[in-house]
C-alpha positions, 0 to 999 in steps of 0.5 A: 466770177464770170459774167454771163453773156447776154444773148445776142440777136441775129441780123439779116440784111435783105436783098433790097437793103444790100442794093440801097447800101451799094447806092447810098453807102459807097465804100462803107463796110456793112456787116450784120455784126456791125448793124447788130451792135448799132441795134443793141445800142439803139435799143438800150437808148430807147429808140422809138418804134415807127407805125410799122414796128420798125426802128431807125438805127443811126449809122453815122454820116447822116445814114440810117438803117431801118430794122424790123423785128422778125418772128424768128427772134432776130432783126431784118434790115429792110433799107438804108435811108438818109437821116432827113427822110420823114418817118411817114414816108418809110413803108416796109 
């Protein structure tokens, strides 16, 4: 009996997020597939949604990816922040 695979969502990392990754995550390998795994885990754990509709996905080392659902059914990473930021200060 084969297990059916759950469809995976696609992830796009926006240009601004790539710039922030270069600034705030030097040396850390960032890939859409890696972010997708973090998003899937955060959603299974019941990640809260902020007032703009984004979720904050923990990447470890006090770093967070801010991700927004997209109309096409996937996710966009809009920025990378430090874990200490206030939720109200994030504008997407």
